[in-house]
Kinemage of the C-alpha trace (Angstrom):
@kinemage 1
@onewidth
@group {chain A} dominant
@subgroup {mainchain}
@vectorlist {calphas} color= white
{ca met a 1} P -48.676 -108.388 -33.518
{ca phe a 2} L -52.882 -107.060 -35.092
{ca pro a 3} L -53.329 -110.508 -36.865
{ca ala a 4} L -56.536 -108.227 -38.796
{ca tyr a 5} L -54.430 -106.282 -39.866
{ca pro a 6} L -51.804 -107.701 -41.895
{ca trp a 7} L -50.028 -105.006 -43.963
{ca gly a 8} L -47.622 -103.822 -41.744
{ca arg a 9} L -47.392 -100.037 -41.105
{ca val a 10} L -50.613 -99.676 -42.444
{ca gly a 11} L -52.637 -102.037 -40.758
{ca leu a 12} L -50.941 -99.685 -37.458
{ca ala a 13} L -51.651 -97.143 -38.333
{ca leu a 14} L -55.412 -97.996 -40.179
{ca arg a 15} L -55.622 -99.388 -36.716
{ca ser a 16} L -54.156 -95.855 -34.352
{ca tyr a 17} L -57.215 -94.173 -37.009
{ca glu a 18} L -59.677 -96.481 -35.879
{ca arg a 19} L -58.537 -96.194 -31.946
{ca gly a 20} L -58.921 -92.002 -32.124
{ca phe a 21} L -62.184 -92.069 -34.436
{ca glu a 22} L -63.599 -94.818 -31.209
{ca asp a 23} L -62.403 -92.224 -28.756
{ca ala a 24} L -63.981 -89.101 -30.551
{ca leu a 25} L -67.249 -90.893 -31.080
{ca glu a 26} L -66.843 -91.909 -26.887
{ca leu a 27} L -65.954 -87.845 -26.198
{ca cys a 28} L -69.463 -87.120 -28.312
{ca leu a 29} L -71.675 -89.762 -26.357
{ca val a 30} L -70.336 -88.167 -23.099
{ca lys a 31} L -71.445 -84.881 -24.260
{ca leu a 32} L -74.513 -85.858 -25.404
{ca arg a 33} L -75.119 -87.562 -22.131
{ca glu a 34} L -73.896 -84.031 -19.901
{ca ser a 35} L -76.145 -81.890 -22.111
{ca asn a 36} L -79.544 -80.287 -20.846
{ca ser a 37} L -80.352 -80.284 -25.295
{ca leu a 38} L -79.129 -80.963 -28.596
{ca glu a 39} L -78.189 -77.403 -29.423
{ca glu a 40} L -76.254 -77.758 -26.188
{ca ala a 41} L -73.582 -80.631 -26.827
{ca glu a 42} L -73.389 -79.361 -30.119
{ca asp a 43} L -72.395 -76.848 -29.631
{ca lys a 44} L -69.804 -78.695 -26.516
{ca ile a 45} L -68.491 -80.811 -29.521
{ca arg a 46} L -67.610 -77.861 -31.963
{ca arg a 47} L -65.813 -76.022 -29.158
{ca leu a 48} L -63.881 -79.376 -29.127
{ca leu a 49} L -63.127 -79.705 -32.738
{ca gly a 50} L -62.324 -76.377 -32.718
{ca leu a 51} L -59.707 -76.695 -30.484
{ca val a 52} L -58.087 -80.232 -31.840
{ca lys a 53} L -58.464 -77.677 -35.271
{ca glu a 54} L -55.676 -75.300 -33.558
{ca arg a 55} L -54.019 -77.718 -32.047
{ca lys a 56} L -53.287 -79.691 -35.379
{ca val a 57} L -52.431 -76.150 -36.561
{ca asp a 58} L -50.156 -75.499 -34.356
{ca val a 59} L -47.928 -78.886 -34.019
{ca leu a 60} L -48.134 -77.607 -38.444
{ca glu a 61} L -46.973 -74.486 -37.695
{ca arg a 62} L -43.658 -76.030 -35.460
{ca met a 63} L -43.369 -78.745 -37.922
{ca ile a 64} L -42.601 -75.964 -40.482
{ca arg a 65} L -40.352 -73.675 -38.882
{ca glu a 66} L -38.280 -76.013 -37.482
{ca tyr a 67} L -37.809 -76.971 -41.086
{ca ile a 68} L -37.340 -73.700 -42.670
């Protein structure tokens, strides 16, 4: 399936991680182009990062509630 990753599930997980990392960098480039200054771009990217971290916490809280 992914000839560069012959390690089965580990390879698929690695490919998924790489795709997510690439998407994140692409989004950073979009925010840089949309911004009038580096400070504005940094603020936009930090806000996005905050939303991602908030979602991770929400997902973990739901998972914990399901198993307790």
